[in-house]
C-alpha positions as a printed NumPy array, in Angstrom:
array([[131.343,  99.885, 107.864],
       [134.288, 100.209, 110.012],
       [136.839,  97.476, 111.359],
       [135.096,  97.415, 114.621],
       [131.862,  96.509, 113.077],
       [133.029,  93.669, 111.057],
       [131.917,  90.217, 112.498],
       [133.774,  87.259, 111.174],
       [132.317,  83.813, 111.159],
       [133.914,  80.37 , 110.808],
       [132.628,  78.478, 107.848],
       [133.467,  74.961, 107.097],
       [133.142,  73.638, 103.5  ],
       [133.332,  69.77 , 102.595],
       [135.113,  69.42 ,  99.279],
       [134.06 ,  65.975,  98.636],
       [132.702,  65.405,  95.061],
       [132.679,  69.362,  94.24 ],
       [134.473,  70.635,  91.123],
       [137.543,  72.632,  91.94 ],
       [136.479,  75.875,  89.943],
       [133.036,  75.884,  91.637],
       [134.462,  75.268,  95.078],
       [137.133,  77.931,  94.615],
       [134.411,  80.584,  93.505],
       [132.413,  79.75 ,  96.584],
       [135.459,  80.077,  98.777],
       [136.589,  83.314,  97.074],
       [133.103,  84.898,  97.597],
       [133.089,  84.102, 101.338],
       [136.645,  85.37 , 101.914],
       [135.889,  88.604, 100.062],
       [132.601,  89.165, 101.992],
       [130.358,  89.377,  99.044],
       [127.86 ,  87.099, 100.571],
       [127.19 ,  89.849, 103.26 ],
       [124.621,  92.586, 102.887],
       [127.073,  95.396, 103.795],
       [129.813,  94.475, 101.253],
       [132.085,  97.305,  99.947],
       [135.037,  96.415,  97.759],
       [137.571,  98.365,  99.601],
       [137.066,  96.829, 103.104],
       [138.131,  93.293, 103.87 ],
       [135.016,  91.938, 105.639],
       [135.225,  88.22 , 104.752],
       [134.774,  85.144, 107.053],
       [137.179,  82.476, 107.966],
       [136.943,  79.505, 105.738],
       [138.127,  75.896, 106.57 ],
       [137.915,  73.191, 103.803],
       [138.07 ,  69.67 , 104.634],
       [138.661,  66.577, 102.332],
       [140.561,  68.531,  99.578],
       [141.703,  65.132,  98.267],
       [138.109,  64.093,  97.315],
       [137.683,  67.028,  95.012],
       [136.255,  66.248,  91.534],
       [137.892,  67.249,  88.166],
       [135.897,  67.692,  85.19 ],
       [137.093,  66.774,  81.58 ],
       [140.832,  66.058,  81.268],
       [142.065,  69.043,  83.518],
       [143.973,  66.75 ,  85.897],
       [146.069,  65.396,  82.996],
       [146.141,  68.589,  80.631],
       [146.43 ,  71.567,  82.865],
       [149.778,  73.028,  83.754],
       [150.915,  75.71 ,  86.213],
       [153.563,  78.034,  84.977],
       [156.249,  80.032,  86.749],
       [158.612,  82.45 ,  85.136],
       [162.113,  82.997,  86.867],
       [162.752,  86.259,  84.925],
       [165.593,  84.653,  83.081],
       [165.606,  83.867,  79.304],
       [164.336,  80.381,  78.97 ],
       [163.279,  80.331,  82.613],
       [159.726,  79.221,  82.346],
       [158.938,  76.22 ,  84.783],
       [155.931,  74.07 ,  83.861],
       [154.345,  71.807,  86.546],
       [151.611,  69.45 ,  85.655],
       [148.42 ,  69.82 ,  87.796],
       [148.535,  66.015,  88.387],
       [152.117,  66.338,  90.121],
       [150.93 ,  69.264,  92.292],
       [147.656,  67.302,  93.201],
       [149.612,  64.062,  94.104],
       [152.105,  66.096,  96.342],
       [149.569,  68.359,  98.049],
       [145.954,  68.342,  96.919],
       [145.332,  71.68 ,  99.082],
       [147.751,  73.52 ,  96.784],
       [145.424,  73.016,  93.831],
       [142.619,  74.531,  95.752],
       [144.8  ,  77.276,  97.106],
       [145.967,  78.324,  93.625],
       [142.417,  78.292,  92.264],
       [141.286,  80.539,  95.2  ],
       [144.121,  83.112,  94.823],
       [143.418,  83.427,  91.135],
       [139.803,  84.516,  91.832],
       [140.502,  86.998,  94.513],
       [141.461,  90.701,  93.587],
       [145.025,  91.46 ,  92.902],
       [145.521,  94.215,  95.497],
       [146.81 ,  94.667,  99.046],
       [143.733,  93.117, 100.597],
       [144.512,  89.714,  99.081],
       [147.158,  88.523, 101.442],
       [144.792,  89.158, 104.47 ],
       [142.074,  87.172, 102.724],
       [144.317,  84.184, 101.941],
       [145.467,  84.15 , 105.578],
       [141.687,  83.201, 106.627],
       [141.744,  80.294, 104.399],
       [142.642,  76.986, 106.018],
       [142.744,  73.711, 103.915],
       [142.935,  70.597, 106.17 ],
       [144.538,  67.571, 104.304]])
């Protein structure tokens, strides 16, 4: 499969009532192109994904209260902890974006895949 043979579709996903992890898995599979019969890991052949209603997503268990996001600045004592509840209240799309980016391969194809993800608040 060459770049000229890749046909990208626009897929719209409604996040209403879906669990964050299951939604992120579905999005990551489409962005990567694993739902297509001609999938090869080294070619980015995924589709465009638009997510609507990210604020109506469902959290199972106590994840919204207990889960934290961590960022390390590189300095001693420089770990920054942000509760998921605060991130979700400020921007619900950021929770979905962080879940999807964690499920994509950590290589040079990931940036292109993430550019094809649109989350409408």
